[in-house]
BAKEBA-651592 format. One record per residue: residue number from 1; x, y, z of N, C-alpha, C, O in turn; chain. Coordinates in steps of 0.001 Angstrom, whole numbers, plus 500000, padded with zeros to 6 digits. Example, Ala and Ser with C-alpha at 12.3 -4.5 7.8 and 13.67 -1.06 7.14 Angstrom:
2
[1; [513190; 494310; 507800]; [512300; 495500; 507800]; [513200; 496700; 507800]; [514236; 496681; 508465]; 'A']
[2; [512850; 497750; 507080]; [513670; 498940; 507140]; [512900; 500030; 507870]; [513409; 501138; 508039]; 'A']
// end
This chain:
64
[1; [636876; 471346; 205487]; [636215; 470206; 206067]; [635549; 470632; 207371]; [636181; 471248; 208229]; 'A']
[2; [634287; 470303; 207511]; [633553; 470647; 208720]; [633715; 469558; 209769]; [633754; 468368; 209454]; 'A']
[3; [633805; 469977; 210988]; [633849; 469014; 212091]; [632450; 468468; 212329]; [631469; 469212; 212305]; 'A']
[4; [632368; 467177; 212556]; [631075; 466586; 212871]; [630693; 466933; 214299]; [631535; 466937; 215197]; 'A']
[5; [629452; 467214; 214495]; [628952; 467515; 215836]; [628753; 466216; 216606]; [628211; 465246; 216074]; 'A']
[6; [629190; 466202; 217846]; [629001; 465047; 218714]; [627954; 465361; 219772]; [628101; 465007; 220942]; 'A']
[7; [626906; 466025; 219339]; [625858; 466422; 220279]; [625214; 465198; 220915]; [624923; 464207; 220245]; 'A']
[8; [625005; 465287; 222188]; [624392; 464181; 222927]; [622890; 464163; 222684]; [622236; 465205; 222642]; 'A']
[9; [622366; 462966; 222527]; [620928; 462800; 222349]; [620265; 462423; 223666]; [619039; 462410; 223769]; 'A']
[10; [621068; 462121; 224660]; [620554; 461643; 225937]; [621066; 462544; 227048]; [622069; 463241; 226895]; 'A']
[11; [620358; 462515; 228167]; [620783; 463264; 229350]; [620689; 462366; 230563]; [619898; 461423; 230600]; 'A']
[12; [621507; 462672; 231555]; [621477; 461932; 232814]; [621328; 462943; 233944]; [621902; 464031; 233899]; 'A']
[13; [620561; 462574; 234944]; [620390; 463437; 236112]; [621492; 463122; 237108]; [621709; 461964; 237464]; 'A']
[14; [622176; 464146; 237547]; [623198; 463936; 238570]; [622853; 464766; 239802]; [622398; 465906; 239703]; 'A']
[15; [623080; 464171; 240943]; [622856; 464853; 242208]; [624219; 464996; 242863]; [624812; 464008; 243297]; 'A']
[16; [624712; 466220; 242935]; [626034; 466473; 243494]; [625900; 466931; 244938]; [625063; 467773; 245265]; 'A']
[17; [626734; 466366; 245789]; [626631; 466683; 247208]; [627668; 467700; 247665]; [627578; 468210; 248781]; 'A']
[18; [628638; 467999; 246831]; [629682; 468957; 247203]; [629120; 470377; 247164]; [628417; 470755; 246227]; 'A']
[19; [629437; 471144; 248184]; [628976; 472529; 248229]; [629533; 473299; 247038]; [630706; 473164; 246689]; 'A']
[20; [628687; 474097; 246429]; [629106; 474900; 245298]; [628929; 474192; 243965]; [629073; 474815; 242914]; 'A']
[21; [628620; 472902; 243990]; [628382; 472151; 242753]; [626904; 472219; 242407]; [626056; 472428; 243274]; 'A']
[22; [626613; 472041; 241144]; [625223; 472105; 240701]; [624730; 470736; 240253]; [625349; 470087; 239409]; 'A']
[23; [623618; 470307; 240821]; [622950; 469103; 240348]; [622183; 469473; 239096]; [621887; 470645; 238866]; 'A']
[24; [621864; 468493; 238301]; [621061; 468780; 237124]; [621229; 467733; 236053]; [621768; 466653; 236295]; 'A']
[25; [620764; 468061; 234872]; [620856; 467159; 233741]; [622115; 467468; 232950]; [622453; 468629; 232723]; 'A']
[26; [622808; 466408; 232531]; [624058; 466555; 231792]; [624001; 465656; 230561]; [623428; 464568; 230609]; 'A']
[27; [624600; 466112; 229453]; [624538; 465325; 228222]; [625300; 464008; 228333]; [626320; 463922; 229018]; 'A']
[28; [624793; 462988; 227650]; [625424; 461668; 227606]; [625559; 461284; 226129]; [624577; 461293; 225386]; 'A']
[29; [626765; 460952; 225720]; [627006; 460529; 224345]; [626514; 459097; 224142]; [626387; 458349; 225111]; 'A']
[30; [626239; 458708; 222907]; [625699; 457370; 222651]; [626539; 456225; 223222]; [625972; 455261; 223736]; 'A']
[31; [627865; 456300; 223147]; [628687; 455217; 223697]; [628611; 455176; 225219]; [628681; 454103; 225819]; 'A']
[32; [628470; 456340; 225839]; [628301; 456388; 227294]; [626946; 455811; 227688]; [626832; 455111; 228694]; 'A']
[33; [625921; 456109; 226891]; [624592; 455553; 227151]; [624639; 454034; 227071]; [624040; 453353; 227903]; 'A']
[34; [625338; 453498; 226085]; [625445; 452048; 225932]; [626141; 451426; 227144]; [625741; 450359; 227608]; 'A']
[35; [627171; 452084; 227654]; [627861; 451580; 228849]; [626925; 451579; 230058]; [626964; 450653; 230868]; 'A']
[36; [626091; 452600; 230184]; [625127; 452658; 231284]; [624066; 451571; 231148]; [623631; 450999; 232148]; 'A']
[37; [623651; 451287; 229925]; [622676; 450219; 229690]; [623286; 448871; 230089]; [622610; 448038; 230693]; 'A']
[38; [624552; 448658; 229754]; [625232; 447413; 230126]; [625335; 447278; 231643]; [625142; 446188; 232181]; 'A']
[39; [625637; 448374; 232334]; [625668; 448347; 233803]; [624300; 447995; 234373]; [624191; 447223; 235326]; 'A']
[40; [623266; 448567; 233781]; [621903; 448302; 234241]; [621552; 446823; 234063]; [620849; 446248; 234893]; 'A']
[41; [622040; 446209; 232985]; [621788; 444788; 232756]; [622558; 443922; 233749]; [622064; 442880; 234181]; 'A']
[42; [623773; 444352; 234114]; [624586; 443610; 235082]; [624025; 443700; 236497]; [624120; 442752; 237277]; 'A']
[43; [623443; 444849; 236817]; [622945; 445100; 238167]; [621485; 445540; 238117]; [621180; 446694; 238420]; 'A']
[44; [620581; 444641; 237741]; [619164; 445023; 237649]; [618620; 445455; 239018]; [618932; 444855; 240046]; 'A']
[45; [617824; 446480; 239000]; [617224; 446968; 240240]; [618040; 448047; 240940]; [617523; 448750; 241809]; 'A']
[46; [619316; 448184; 240568]; [620134; 449237; 241172]; [619837; 450545; 240457]; [619762; 450575; 239229]; 'A']
[47; [619668; 451618; 241204]; [619338; 452898; 240587]; [620510; 453872; 240603]; [620396; 454982; 240082]; 'A']
[48; [621634; 453474; 241191]; [622801; 454344; 241266]; [623923; 453790; 240394]; [624115; 452576; 240317]; 'A']
[49; [624663; 454683; 239737]; [625837; 454256; 238967]; [626956; 453903; 239931]; [627622; 452881; 239766]; 'A']
[50; [627163; 454727; 240919]; [628188; 454481; 241931]; [627460; 454086; 243213]; [626943; 454935; 243940]; 'A']
[51; [627432; 452789; 243472]; [626667; 452275; 244598]; [627569; 451527; 245572]; [628659; 451076; 245219]; 'A']
[52; [627091; 451408; 246798]; [627806; 450620; 247799]; [627612; 449137; 247480]; [626879; 448786; 246555]; 'A']
[53; [628266; 448278; 248243]; [628134; 446835; 248026]; [626698; 446363; 248225]; [626309; 445316; 247708]; 'A']
[54; [625921; 447124; 248963]; [624516; 446775; 249210]; [623573; 447367; 248166]; [622358; 447187; 248244]; 'A']
[55; [624140; 448076; 247189]; [623311; 448686; 246154]; [622716; 450008; 246551]; [621803; 450505; 245892]; 'A']
[56; [623219; 450588; 247622]; [622703; 451868; 248106]; [623600; 453011; 247630]; [624725; 452791; 247182]; 'A']
[57; [623094; 454194; 247734]; [623851; 455390; 247369]; [625099; 455489; 248230]; [625051; 455244; 249435]; 'A']
[58; [626220; 455851; 247609]; [627441; 456049; 248381]; [627317; 457276; 249267]; [626729; 458283; 248873]; 'A']
[59; [627868; 457186; 250449]; [627867; 458347; 251346]; [629007; 459286; 250927]; [629929; 458878; 250221]; 'A']
[60; [628934; 460516; 251358]; [629996; 461479; 251072]; [631315; 460973; 251632]; [632353; 461116; 250986]; 'A']
[61; [631294; 460383; 252823]; [632517; 459869; 253455]; [633139; 458733; 252635]; [634362; 458594; 252615]; 'A']
[62; [632332; 457933; 251970]; [632852; 456816; 251179]; [633610; 457316; 249953]; [634485; 456620; 249439]; 'A']
[63; [633284; 458497; 249489]; [633919; 459045; 248291]; [635218; 459767; 248610]; [636121; 459818; 247775]; 'A']
[64; [635319; 460318; 249793]; [636508; 461093; 250185]; [637749; 460257; 250233]; [638825; 460766; 250546]; 'A']
// end
C-alpha cells in the first residue's frame, strides 16, 4: 500500500525576526488554508495572522 502524498498546494510568506531564522515561503496544507481564510473573514483588513489588539504586527517583546 502506498502512502498518499500530502503535498501542499499553497504557500505562505513568513517573516521571522529571530536571529538565525530564515524568512520565506512555507507550504500550507488545504485544511490550514481554510483556517486562514476563516480568520481573514473574521478580521477583514488585517494582514497579520498574529496581530496586536489594534491589528498591527506584534513586536518581538510581545512574543517573548
